[in-house]
N, C-alpha and C positions, 0 to 999 in steps of 0.2 A: 326607803326613800322613793319619792315619786317626782319625776320630771314631767312637766306638762307645758304644751305650747298651744296657743290659739292665734289664728291669722284671719283677717278679713282683707280681701283684695280682689283684683281682676285677673282673669286668665290672660296670659300673653300670647297664647296660641291655642288652637284646637287640641283636645286631648289626643295623645299619641298612644296607639295600642300595639302591643306585641304579644306574642304567645310563648308560654313555656314549652318544653319538649313534650309534655303530656297534654298540650292544647289549651291550658287555662290562660285567660287573658290577663295581662298586666298593663295598667293604664298609667301613663306619665303625664303630669300636669306641671305647668310653669306658672307660678302665682306672683304677681307684682303687688307688693305691699308698700304703699306710699304714706309718707308723713309730711304734713305741711306746718310751717310755723313762721312767725315774724322774727327777724333778726334784731339785734340791738339798734341797727340803723333804721328799723321800721320796714325794711324790704321783705316781701314775701319770699320764702325759701321752701324748697321741696326736695325730699330724698326718697329714692325708691330702692327697696331691697327685693331681690328675686329669691323665691323659695321653691325648691323642687319637691314635688309630692309624687309618691308612687303608691298606687292603689292595687293591693294584692287580692282583696276580697272580690270574688267573681260577680256577685250581685251588685255591689256598689260600683264596680267597674262598668257593668252594663248600664247603670243609671248615668254615670259620667259620660259614656259614649253617646247616649241617647239625648241628654238634655243640656250638656255643657258645650260651649263654643268660645272662641276667642272673644274677650271682652266681658264674659259673664262674671258677675260679682258673686263670690262664694265665701263661706265661712268654714274653716277647717280647724278642728280641735283634736 
Protein backbone atom coordinates (compact mmCIF):
# COMPACT_ATOMS: atom_id res chain seq x y z
CA UNK A 1 0.00 0.00 0.00
CA UNK A 2 1.05 3.56 -0.60
CA UNK A 3 -0.11 6.63 1.27
CA UNK A 4 0.56 9.97 -0.37
CA UNK A 5 -0.20 13.58 0.57
CA UNK A 6 0.28 16.81 -1.36
CA UNK A 7 -0.13 20.31 0.05
CA UNK A 8 -0.01 23.83 -1.37
CA UNK A 9 0.07 26.63 1.17
CA UNK A 10 1.97 29.48 2.76
CA UNK A 11 4.62 29.28 5.45
CA UNK A 12 3.40 30.65 8.76
CA UNK A 13 6.93 31.39 10.01
CA UNK A 14 10.53 31.38 8.83
CA UNK A 15 12.05 27.88 8.71
CA UNK A 16 13.35 26.75 12.09
CA UNK A 17 16.70 24.94 12.08
CA UNK A 18 18.16 22.65 14.72
CA UNK A 19 21.00 20.18 14.52
CA UNK A 20 21.33 16.51 15.43
CA UNK A 21 24.11 15.36 17.76
CA UNK A 22 26.33 14.65 14.76
CA UNK A 23 25.76 18.18 13.38
CA UNK A 24 23.26 17.46 10.60
CA UNK A 25 20.60 20.17 10.14
CA UNK A 26 16.91 19.40 10.64
CA UNK A 27 14.51 22.05 9.30
CA UNK A 28 10.97 22.51 10.64
CA UNK A 29 8.30 24.25 8.58
CA UNK A 30 4.77 25.30 9.52
CA UNK A 31 2.47 25.31 6.46
CA UNK A 32 -0.96 26.98 6.39
CA UNK A 33 -3.31 25.27 3.93
CA UNK A 34 -6.51 27.25 3.36
CA UNK A 35 -9.79 26.33 1.73
CA UNK A 36 -12.44 28.86 0.64
CA UNK A 37 -16.05 28.16 -0.28
CA UNK A 38 -19.53 29.70 -0.31
CA UNK A 39 -21.98 28.45 2.26
CA UNK A 40 -25.63 27.69 1.55
CA UNK A 41 -26.44 31.24 2.63
CA UNK A 42 -24.08 32.58 -0.08
CA UNK A 43 -21.59 33.85 2.49
CA UNK A 44 -17.86 33.41 1.81
CA UNK A 45 -16.24 30.99 4.29
CA UNK A 46 -12.63 29.97 4.89
CA UNK A 47 -10.91 27.24 6.87
CA UNK A 48 -7.17 26.92 7.52
CA UNK A 49 -5.36 23.74 8.53
CA UNK A 50 -1.76 23.81 9.79
CA UNK A 51 0.64 21.13 8.59
CA UNK A 52 3.98 20.54 10.31
CA UNK A 53 6.80 19.52 7.99
CA UNK A 54 10.22 18.22 9.04
CA UNK A 55 13.03 18.20 6.46
CA UNK A 56 15.71 15.62 7.27
CA UNK A 57 17.54 15.77 3.93
CA UNK A 58 20.64 17.91 4.38
CA UNK A 59 20.70 19.46 0.89
CA UNK A 60 16.96 20.14 0.83
CA UNK A 61 17.25 21.65 4.31
CA UNK A 62 19.92 24.04 3.04
CA UNK A 63 17.62 25.10 0.17
CA UNK A 64 14.77 25.70 2.65
CA UNK A 65 16.99 27.85 4.86
CA UNK A 66 18.29 29.86 1.93
CA UNK A 67 15.12 30.53 -0.08
CA UNK A 68 12.06 30.14 2.16
CA UNK A 69 10.64 32.72 4.53
CA UNK A 70 7.36 33.49 6.25
CA UNK A 71 4.60 33.87 3.67
CA UNK A 72 6.36 31.85 0.94
CA UNK A 73 3.95 29.74 -1.13
CA UNK A 74 5.22 26.18 -1.43
CA UNK A 75 4.12 22.80 -2.75
CA UNK A 76 4.98 19.72 -0.70
CA UNK A 77 4.41 16.15 -1.79
